[in-house]
N, C-alpha and C positions, 0 to 999 in steps of 0.2 A: 897855826902859822900858815903863811901862803904856801909853803912847801908841803904842809900837812893839813889841808883844809877839812872842814866838815863836808863829807861827800854825800850827795843825795841825787836821786834820779828824778827825771821828769815824771810827774803824775799824769801820764797820758794814756792809761788804759781806761776801761769803761766798767767800773765796779758798781754794784748795787746790792743792798740788803746784806743779809748774813750768810747767804748761800749763793754762789755764782757758778751755775752749771753750764753756761754758754762759754766754752773754753776760748773761743776766738776773741771774746770781749776782753780777755786778759792779755791779749797780744798788744804790745806797745804800738800806739798810733792807730789802733782800730776802734771803731765806734765813736761815741761822744766822750771826749777827753774829760776826765774827772776834774782836772784843774781849771776847766773852762767855766765852771759855775762857782757859786759862792757858798757851798755847803759841803760837808763831808757826805759822801755818797754811800752811806751805810757802813756797817762794821767791816765789810770787805775792803773798804777804802783806807782803813786806818794803818795798814802796813806801809802805805806810801807817805806817812807823816813822821817827822824827826823831831825829837824834843830838844829844846834849848832853854837853859835857865838864865833869866835876867836877874843878876844879883844886886839889885838896887834897894833892897828892903831896908837895910840899916841907914843908908843915906836918906831915904824917904822919911824914916822915923826922926832922924836928926833935923832935917829941914822943917818938917811939920810940927816939931816940938818947939820951934821958936815962936814966941808970942806974936800974934798979928799976922802970921802966914796962913792963908786959907788953902785947903786942899784943891780948890778950883784953880788956883794959880800955879799948881805943880803938874807937870805933864811927863809921862813916859812915852817916848816916840820910837818908832822903828823906821828904817829906810834901808834900801839895798841898791847898791850901785853895781851894775853888771849883770843882773838877772832879776826876774820877778818871782816872788815867793808868795805862797798863801800862808795865812797865820790863824791859828785857833788858840784862844785863851783857855787855860785850864786852871783848876784849883790844886794841881799836883804839887807835892813837895819835891825838892830836887832829888831826894833819895829814891823817889818813885817815879822819876821822869818818864820812864818807858811803860807806865802802867797801861796805857791804851793798847799796847801790843800783847799783853798777857791777861787782861781782865775784860771780859765782854760786857761787864756791868758798869762801865765808867760813864755811860750816858752821853757819848760824843758821836753817836752814829749819824746824827743829822745836825751837828754843830755848825754855826755860822763861820765862814772863812773870809777873812779880809785880805786884801792884796797889799803886799809890801814890795815897793819898787823904789824908783828915785823920788817919787812923791812921798811925803811924810804920812805915816800911819800912826794915829793916836791910839794907844791902848786905853781901855775903859778905866773910869775912876774906881769901879768895884775891883778890878784886877789890881790896880795900884794900891788900893786900901788893904786888900788881902796880903799883898807883898809887904806892906809896912807892918802889919800886925804880926806876920810871921815871915822873917827874911828867907826862910827855906822855901817859901812859895815863889811864884814868878816864872813858872814854866809855860812856855808856848810850844805849840806843835807847828812845824813848818813843812810845806810841800813845795816841790819845784813846779813853777808855772812856765818859765822860759829858761832855756839853757844859758849858762855863762859862756863867755868866749872860750873857744876850744883851747884847752890846756891852761886857762887862766881862771883863777878863782874870783868870784864876785865878792863884794865886801858888804856884810850885814852890819849895820850900825844901830846901837841902842843909845838913846840920849835921855838924860834926866834934866828937865828944864824948869826953871822958876822964873815966872814973870817974863818969859821970852828969852831968858839967858841960859846958856848951857852951864849946868853945874857939874855934870858927870857924863862921860861917854865911854862906850866900850865897843870894840869891833871884833867881828868874827869872819874869817875867810870861808866862803861857801862855794864849793864846786858843784854845779848842776849840769847833768848830762843825761842823755837817753840811757835807760838801764842796760841796753845791749852793748853799750860801750864800757861796761864793768866786767865783762867776761868773754871767754872764747866760745866760738860756735863751730861745731863739727857736723857737716851734712854728709851722712853715709847712705842716703837714699839711693844713689846710683849703683851702689854695690849689688842691690837686688833688682836692678832694672827700673828704679823709680826716677821720675823727673825731678830736676833741681831748679828751684827759683832763687833761693837764698843760699849762695855758695858758702863754703866754709870760710871762716875768718879766725885764724888761729894765731894771729900776731898778739903780742902783749896788749891788753886793752888800755885805751887812753885814759879813761876815767878812774881806773884802779890799777895802776902799774904794778908789776910784780914786786918791785922794791917796797911797796907799801903793804904787801901781804905778809903772812906769817910763814911763807915759803912751803905751805902745805897745799894739797890739791883736793878738791871735791869734784867728782865726775857724776853727772846726772844723765839718765836716759829714760825716756818716756815709754809708754806701753802701747797696746793695740789700738787701732782705729783712731790714730792721731795724725792728722795731715800736717803739712809743713807750717801752716799758720798756727794750728793748734800746738805744734811743737814749740814755736816761739812763745806762745802763751804759757805753756807748762814750764819752760826754761826760765822765763822772766819771773814767774810767780815763785818757783822754788828758790831761785837766787835771792829774791827779796826776803823771803821768810828765813832763809839761813842767815843772811846778813843781819836782819833785825833780831836774830837769836844770838848774835855775838860772833858769827863766823868772820874771820879775816883771811880766809883761804882763797887761793886761786880757784875760780869756778869754771868748769868745762861742761858746756851744754851739748848734748848729742841728739840728733834726730836720725831716724832710720825708716825704712819702708815697712811700717807696721800697719798700713792702711790700704793694702792692695784690695781691689774689688769693691763690692757693695758694702754698705754699712751694716750695723746690727749683727755682725758675726757671720754673715753668709760666706765669707771667704777667710774665716779665721785660720784654717789649716794652711792656706797659702802663706800666711804671715808667720806661722811657726817655722815654715821652711825659710822664709826671709830672715828670721832671727838667727837661725844657724848659719845662714850665708853671710851675715854681717859680723859674726863673732870673731873671725880671724882679723878683719880690719880693725875692729874695736881693740882687740888684744895688742896688735902691732902698734897702734897709735898711742895707747896709754901705758904700755910697758916701759916706754922711754921717758916717762915723766920723772923729774927729780923731786925729791922730797916725799914725805908721807902722803899716801893716796887713799882716800875714802871714796867708795862708789855707792851711789844711791840709785836704785832702779825701781820703776813702778810697773806692775802688772806683767805683760808679756816682755817688757824690756829685760826682765830677769832671765828670760831664756837666752838672750844675747850674752849677758854677763856670765851666766853659768857655763855656757859653752866656751866662752873666752877663757875662763879659768880651767875648766876640766880638759878641754881639747887643744888649747892654743898657748898655754904657758903664761897667761896673765896672772899676776900675783899682787893684788891690792892689799894694803895693810888692813883694811876694814871694809865690810860690805853690808849695806842695809837693804834687805829685800822688803819692798812695800807692796802689800796686796799681790803677792807673787802668783801669776798664772802659770804655775809649774806643778806637775803632779807630785804629791808628797812622797810617793814611793820612790821618786828619783833620788831622794836623800835617805829615806828610811824604809827599808824593805818591809818592815812590820806594818806599814800603812797599806800594803798591797793585800787586797781581800778578794779571794776567788770563790767564796761561797756563793751559791746561786740564789738561795731564797733571801728575800728582804735585803738585797744588795742594791743600793741606789745607783751604782755605776753599771749595772748589768741591764741590758735592754730586755724589756718584758718578754719578747719572743724567744729569748735564749734561756730562760729559767729552767726549762726541762732538759737542756743539752748539757752533757758533762763538761766541766770547765776545761778539761784537757783538749777539747775541740774548739775552744775560743781562739780568736786571733791574738789575744793577750797572752796565750800560753804556747803559741805555735813555735816560738823560739826554743822551747825546751826540747823539741824533737831533734835538735842538731847539736853536734859536738861544739865545744868551746872555741875550736879553731875555725869554725864555719861562720862567715860573716852574718848569716841569718840568726845565729845565736844571740846577736846583739840587738835584735828587733824587739826591745822591751824598754819600758820606762823605768823598770825596777833598777835602782842603783845607778841610773844614768849619770847622775851628778854626785855620786857618793863621796868623792874626794874634795868637793868644794868646801865643806865646813872645816876640813883639815888644812886646806891651803890658804885660808884667810880667816880673819875673825868675822864670823857670819852671824848677823842679827836678823831674825825673822819678825818683822812688824806686820802682823796679820790683823784681821778683824772678823769677829763672829757676827758682825752686822753687815757684812759685804753682800750686797744683792747679786752681784755678778758671780761671785765665787761660792756662794752658799749652795749646799747640797740638799736637794729636795729628797726627803726620805719617808714620805707618807705612803704606807702600803695601800694597794687596791683594796676595796671593800670586800672582795670575794674570798679573802683569806688564802689566795693562791700563792702567796709569797712574792708576787710581782709588784713592782713599783713602776707604774706607767707614767711616762713623761711625753708631753707634746710641746710644740713651739710656744704655746700659750701658758704652759704650767707656771704658776707663780704670779699670773696676772699680766705678764708682758714678755716679749722676747728677751729683754735684758735680764730679767730675774732668773737666776740659776743658769745663765747662758754658758758658763764654762762647762758645767756638767752636761748641758744639752749638746754642745759640740762634740764631747766625747761619746755620748750616746748616739749621735747621728752619724758617726763614722760608718761608712759602708751603706748608709740608708738613702743616698741620693736617689731621687725619683721613686722612692718606695713609700715613705711616710708622707702624708699630706703636709705641705708647706715645710715641715721639719726636714724632710728629705732634701729640700733645695738648699738647706744650710749645712748639709752633710757632704759626704764624699762617696765615690763609687769604688773605693779601694778597701778591701779586707773588712775590718771593723765588724759591725753587727748585722751586715747584710748576709744573705745566704747565696751560695753558689747554686745555680740551676743548670749548669753545664760544666762537666769536668771530665778528666781523663786520668786513668791509671793503667799502666801497661799490664799489671797483674790482675786487673778487675775481671770479674766473671759474672754471667747472668745470675739472677735477674736484674741486679742493680746496674751492671754495666752491659752494654749491648753494642751492636753495630749501628753506625750512623750513616744514613744515605742522603744524598743531595740529588734531586731529580732522578731518583731511581738508581743512582750510581753510588757504590760503596765509597764513602769518604774517609771514615775512621772506624777503628775497632776499639773496644774497651772504653766506650764513651758512656758517661752518665748524663741523662737528659732530664732528670728531676732532682729536686733538692733532697738532701739527707733528711730522713726522719730522725727523731731523737734516739730511737732504738738502733738504727743503722750507724749513727754517729758513735753511740756507746760501744758498738761491736767492732768498729774500725780499728785496725792495728796502726802502730806508729808510722810505718812505711806508707800506708795508704793516706793518712792524714798529712804527711809531709808532701806527697805528690798531688793529692787531690783534697785540699782542705774543705771543711764544711763551710767556712766563711766565703764571702764573695770573691771570686776570682775568675770572672768571665774571660773567655779566650781573648777578648779585645784588651783586657786589663792585664791578665797574666798574674803570676805570683812571683814574689822576690826570689832571685836565683842566688846561687853560691858565688857568682862572679859579679854581683851588682857593685856599683861604685858607691863611694861615700855619699854622694848627692842622692843616689837612689835610696840608700838606707835612710837618710833623713826624710825623703819623700814618703816612704812607707811608714816610718815612725810617726810623722806628723799627721798623715791622712788615714792610716790604716790600722794602727795599733792603739786600741782604747786603753786609757789608764784605768786601773782598778782601785784607785784611791782618789780622794778629793784633792783639791789644790792646796799648796803650802799656804796661800794667802787667806785661808779660812780656818786655820788651826795651828796649834803649837806642834812642832815636829821634834821628835826625840832622837833624831839621827846623831851619829857621832860628831862631836866637835862644835855643835851650835853654841855660840857665845851666850845667846839669850833668845827667848821667845816672848814677844810682847803683844798682848791683845789691845789694839788701839781702841776697841769698842768699850773698854773699861776706862773711859775718860773720867777725870776726877770728880766732876760735878754734872751728873746726867741731867739734872733739872734745868740746866741752862743750854743744853745741846739744841741747836736751832731746828733740828728735824723732828722734835718730839711730837708735833701735832700730825705727822703723816701716818697713814693707815698701816703701812707695812715697811719693813726695813728702815725704821726711823732712828737707827743708831749710826755708827760710822760706816758709811757706804764706800764703794770701790774707789772713788776718786776724791774722797773728802779731804785727803791730805792737801789738796789744792782748792777744792770747791768751797769748803767751809771757811768762813772768815778766820784770819790768823789768830785772833785772841783765843779761839776755842781749841786750837791745835798747837799753841805756842810750846807747851812742854815737850811734845814729841820732837819738834825741831831743836829744842834745847838739848834733848838727849843726843841727837845726831851730832851737834856741835861739840858736846862734851865727850864724844867718843863712845856712846852707847850706854852710859850710865843711866839708871832708871830711878 
């Protein structure tokens, strides 16, 4: 009806093939608009097509059953008043009208698209013949080429004509609008000091008013290294896929400053801080939503959501973690592993040092009422699985979150990692940033992706008021005594093993040059986040690479176990040819349809 039309968005992104890794091309209005040509632009483009069944089969059979009437005298025509559409003929049955969305083998990845507007478009004789033979056929796929008048539906008309005369006609109201007019947009980039080009637009969307929804909410937040245009692309693509999976919920798209600094992970730790800084705003904004609320977060966006739940009182009904870039030990302390030998999370130069001297253990030296006792990832988000229905959608094929665990050939128990381990900076990059904490300026190249705070760096200058020679000595500047009880060399593993707790608390083995200092018992919450993000290495892999057994998880789902591996479009690649870090968006929708259907159905698998 005009008040409840078929709603579709303009097909004005720039899809191609079965894998779309250029995130900006998914942003509406960027690149070459898919609807501007006359073909389907690969399997990635099919999410932008909507099925319509033309039920003229029985009428065709009746007319063509009359003696003397030729098939060439009978026409099925389409026209559209108020918008321009693209049309693809299919052989689908009405009962399988959406098969192009769930089956990558339908053969429509390069199908011809005809234009339907005020000019008459004739459907082919073969299409009409198939419809006559089986009235359940007659499905066309439509895309939006131009928008309908704002707030007004266009009118799609199907006509059955014999010898130039209308025999039967049917109309369908169609509302065509830019996809960003279907949902709300929240720009939180300024919270962490980021620039804002596309301001928040939180009013009820024109193309999909709240009254047309099921009164539920879906909130989506992207991950690390996504700029503002990339966030538009992620948001649009996630909305489309949820909609085409049957979602009728209000959609809330969130962008935040997760792209500070250079690309490829060189400023990852700054963005962990930004995630914690954004969490309060996120919680405040979405705690006030009415109706059931589901949150879907990708990669480092999960740090925002977990902090919002753990620290700021946010209580969504349901939460899907996708490829979560969060230490597994934050939920399940059994994932925390402080063994030294053959531990992929331990820097190779620390294998001979007792684990009690590591930055990851330093918090144990302090009482529970000392803020420094909280400088650990262990159980940092332990309450989250209890406070919401938490679903961990991880991937054992994730190249970013995969943990490299091949020991060195010398049987030393070391696992050496450099920036190029795995063949590129991106591969194993989450593990690398944990291993590079404290290594800034020390390791070749890798050190420039690390930090100068705590971590796996060594202190070469320290102070302990109870220190005595030969380890501690007097320190002179230009012949003048400047300090006493000063250590001017780094700890040996034997010295570290012999150090008492009080010494390690005041003068840790890990990096704490006088210019950097060590965390104090009076540090602020922001300082605590700073040291946790930049200085405390996780001793577990990330949630997004494994199932987690922590209390309260509703389910763990390995997305890499897709139903039909033989059709997965990355099968010909040399490494990490399964479900990669961003394949929830990058791989064409028919391959990932079931995962989105799970989201819409509330987590059922």
